[in-house]
C-alpha positions in Angstrom: 0.0 0.0 0.0 1.4 3.4 -0.9 2.1 6.0 1.7 -0.3 8.4 0.0 -3.2 6.0 0.5 -2.2 5.3 4.1 -2.2 9.1 4.8 -5.7 9.7 3.5 -9.0 9.4 5.3 -12.4 9.4 3.8 -15.2 11.4 5.3 -19.0 11.4 4.5 -20.4 14.9 4.4 -23.9 16.3 4.5 -23.9 19.6 2.7 -26.0 22.7 2.4 -25.8 24.1 -1.1 -25.6 27.9 -0.6 -26.6 28.5 -4.3 -29.9 26.6 -4.5 -30.7 25.8 -0.8 -30.6 22.0 -1.4 -29.2 19.5 1.1 -26.7 17.2 -0.6 -24.0 14.7 0.3 -20.4 13.9 -0.6 -17.5 11.6 0.2 -14.3 13.6 0.7 -10.8 12.2 0.7 -8.5 14.2 2.9 -4.8 13.9 3.5 -4.2 13.0 7.2 -1.9 16.0 7.9 -3.4 17.4 11.0 -5.5 20.0 9.2 -9.3 20.2 9.6 -11.0 18.3 6.7 -14.2 20.2 7.0 -12.5 23.6 6.7 -10.5 22.3 3.8 -13.6 21.0 2.0 -15.4 24.3 2.5 -12.3 26.3 1.2 -12.2 24.1 -1.9 -16.0 24.3 -2.4 -17.2 27.7 -1.3 -20.8 27.2 -2.5 -21.2 24.4 0.2 -21.4 24.5 3.9 -20.9 21.2 5.8 -23.7 20.6 8.2 -22.8 17.0 9.4 -19.8 14.7 8.8 -18.2 11.6 10.0 -15.2 9.3 9.2 -15.7 6.6 6.5 -17.5 6.4 3.2 -20.9 5.1 4.2 -23.5 7.7 4.9 -25.8 7.1 7.9 -29.2 5.6 7.0 -31.2 8.8 7.4 -29.1 10.8 4.9 -28.4 8.1 2.3 -31.1 9.5 0.1 -29.6 12.9 -0.3 -28.2 13.6 -3.8 -24.4 13.1 -4.1 -22.2 15.8 -5.6 -19.5 13.3 -6.4 
């Protein structure tokens, strides 16, 4: 396994789309470098605000039906 893969974590995100008001979801790969993954996602995607998140790539049951942006 490469060191890049070992140093990445995946996060599920529930997002508020500031442009259209929709609630959506995403899976975000983040380098495990001590920085805040939520802040990094919002900096890369300024039209979204993270409203819930967790480690892993499986969304919790209640939010699995939200449209995915990726």
